[in-house]
C-alpha positions in Angstrom: 0.0 0.0 0.0 2.9 2.3 0.8 4.5 1.7 -2.5 1.2 2.5 -4.3 1.0 5.8 -2.4 4.6 6.7 -3.3 3.9 5.8 -6.9 0.7 8.0 -6.9 2.7 10.9 -5.4 5.4 10.6 -8.1 2.7 10.4 -10.8 1.3 13.7 -9.6 4.6 15.4 -9.0 6.4 14.6 -12.2 3.9 16.2 -14.6 3.7 19.3 -12.4 7.4 19.7 -12.4 7.4 19.6 -16.2 4.5 22.1 -16.3 6.2 24.5 -13.9 9.3 24.2 -16.2 11.9 25.7 -13.8 14.7 25.3 -16.3 12.7 27.0 -19.0 11.6 29.8 -16.8 15.1 30.3 -15.3 16.5 32.5 -18.1 13.4 34.7 -18.1 13.5 35.1 -14.3 17.2 35.9 -14.3 16.7 38.5 -17.1 14.0 40.2 -15.0 16.3 40.2 -11.9 19.6 41.0 -13.6 19.9 44.4 -11.8 19.9 42.6 -8.4 22.7 40.7 -6.6 22.5 36.9 -6.6 21.5 36.9 -2.9 18.7 39.4 -3.6 17.6 37.3 -6.7 17.2 34.2 -4.5 15.1 36.2 -2.0 12.8 37.5 -4.7 12.5 34.0 -6.3 11.8 32.5 -2.9 9.0 35.0 -2.2 7.4 34.5 -5.6 7.6 30.8 -5.3 5.7 31.0 -2.0 3.0 33.1 -3.7 2.8 30.6 -6.5 2.5 27.7 -4.0 -0.3 29.5 -2.1 -2.3 30.0 -5.4 -1.7 26.4 -6.5 -3.0 25.0 -3.2 -6.0 27.4 -3.3 -7.0 26.2 -6.7 -6.4 22.6 -5.7 -8.8 22.8 -2.8 -11.4 25.1 -4.4 -11.2 23.6 -7.8 -14.0 21.0 -7.3 -16.3 23.6 -5.8 -15.6 26.1 -8.5 -16.2 23.6 -11.2 -19.6 22.7 -9.6 -20.6 26.4 -9.2 -19.7 27.2 -12.8 -21.3 23.8 -14.0 -18.0 22.8 -15.6 -17.6 19.0 -16.1 -14.4 17.2 -15.4 -14.2 16.2 -19.1 -14.3 19.9 -20.1 -11.5 20.7 -17.6 -9.3 17.9 -18.8 -9.8 18.7 -22.5 -9.2 22.5 -21.9 -6.1 21.6 -19.8 -4.8 19.3 -22.4 -5.2 21.9 -25.2 -3.5 24.6 -23.1 -0.7 22.2 -22.1 -0.2 21.1 -25.8 0.1 24.7 -26.9 2.6 25.5 -24.2 4.6 22.3 -24.9 4.8 23.2 -28.6 6.2 26.6 -27.8 8.8 24.9 -25.6 9.9 22.5 -28.4 9.7 25.2 -31.2 10.4 28.5 -29.4 9.7 31.7 -31.3 12.5 34.3 -31.6 12.1 37.0 -29.0 13.9 40.2 -29.7 12.3 42.1 -26.8 14.4 42.5 -23.7 12.6 42.1 -20.4 13.4 45.0 -18.1 11.9 46.0 -14.8 12.5 49.1 -12.7 11.7 47.3 -9.5 11.4 43.7 -8.4 8.3 41.9 -9.6 5.5 41.2 -7.2 3.4 38.2 -7.9 3.2 39.1 -11.7 4.9 37.9 -13.8 7.0 35.3 -11.9 4.5 33.8 -9.5 1.7 34.2 -12.1 1.8 33.1 -14.9 5.4 31.7 -15.1 5.0 29.2 -12.3 1.3 29.1 -11.4 0.1 29.4 -15.0 -3.3 28.3 -16.6 -2.0 24.8 -17.5 -0.7 24.2 -14.0 -3.9 25.4 -12.3 -6.0 23.3 -14.6 -3.8 20.3 -13.8 -4.1 20.7 -10.0 -7.9 21.3 -10.3 -8.1 17.9 -12.1 -6.0 16.2 -9.5 -7.9 17.9 -6.7 -11.3 16.8 -8.1 -10.0 13.2 -8.6 -8.6 12.7 -5.2 -10.7 15.2 -3.3 -7.5 17.1 -2.6 -6.3 14.4 -0.1 -2.8 14.2 1.4 -1.5 12.2 -1.7 -2.3 15.1 -4.0 -1.0 17.7 -1.6 2.2 15.7 -1.1 2.7 15.5 -4.9 2.1 19.3 -5.3 4.6 20.0 -2.4 7.2 17.6 -3.9 6.9 19.3 -7.3 7.3 22.7 -5.7 10.3 21.6 -3.6 12.1 20.4 -6.8 11.2 23.6 -8.6 12.4 25.6 -5.6 15.7 23.8 -5.4 16.4 24.4 -9.1 15.5 28.1 -8.9 17.7 28.6 -5.8 20.7 27.3 -7.6 19.5 29.1 -10.8 22.3 31.7 -11.2 25.0 29.0 -10.8 23.1 26.5 -13.0 22.6 29.0 -15.7 26.4 29.7 -15.9 27.1 26.0 -15.9 24.6 24.9 -18.6 24.7 28.1 -20.7 21.9 29.2 -23.0 22.2 26.2 -25.2 22.1 23.7 -22.3 19.0 25.4 -20.8 17.3 25.5 -24.3 18.0 21.8 -24.8 16.5 20.9 -21.3 13.5 23.0 -22.1 12.9 21.2 -25.4 13.3 17.8 -23.8 10.6 18.8 -21.2 8.5 20.1 -24.0 8.6 16.7 -25.7 7.5 15.0 -22.6 4.7 17.5 -22.0 3.4 16.9 -25.5 2.8 13.2 -24.5 1.2 14.3 -21.2 -1.1 16.8 -23.0 -2.3 14.1 -25.5 -2.9 11.8 -22.5 -4.9 14.5 -20.8 -7.0 15.0 -24.0 -7.6 11.2 -24.3 -8.7 11.1 -20.7 -11.1 14.0 -21.3 -12.6 12.3 -24.4 -12.9 9.0 -22.5 -14.5 10.7 -19.5 -17.0 12.5 -21.8 -17.9 9.4 -23.8 -18.4 7.4 -20.6 -20.6 10.1 -19.1 -22.8 10.2 -22.2 -23.4 6.4 -22.2 -24.0 6.2 -18.5 -26.6 9.0 -18.6 
């Protein structure tokens, strides 16, 4: 039983890590915070990751109630989440050239690092699906926390990691994550279609 629980936690945490995409978001975050010292960068990232965690947990617990209030079926949420995830993963695999430099006069507060870089639409849709499946039990919460801890660890060593991997290394990691996310998005779409067909035949 314990092995099944650990397996379930990993099954939840792994896709969330890929959706958070810490290696892909790292260059954008460092570009926003380039005017600050590495110590100050880590403090800002820590604060923004805490905000993101709070928003993720909020959506995880309130997701089922929100879906019921808006009369949104689980199949709709899974299909929408799969589409969003597929679009994001395609952008990771085939990134568009970006000639605009990101500059901020002061440190970002919630937007854009916490939302939408880490707690973006695809991630919130995913945690709402997990929350509605398992009624936001300890397994789901543990999976979310594990994904957040991994993301937190990568971002805390971000400045050093960016120097070690370089732009090409980070880009290669992001595209690899994108390829895996494409598979996960298609699986989410298949689950949504299956759930919809099953609900039609059972009604």
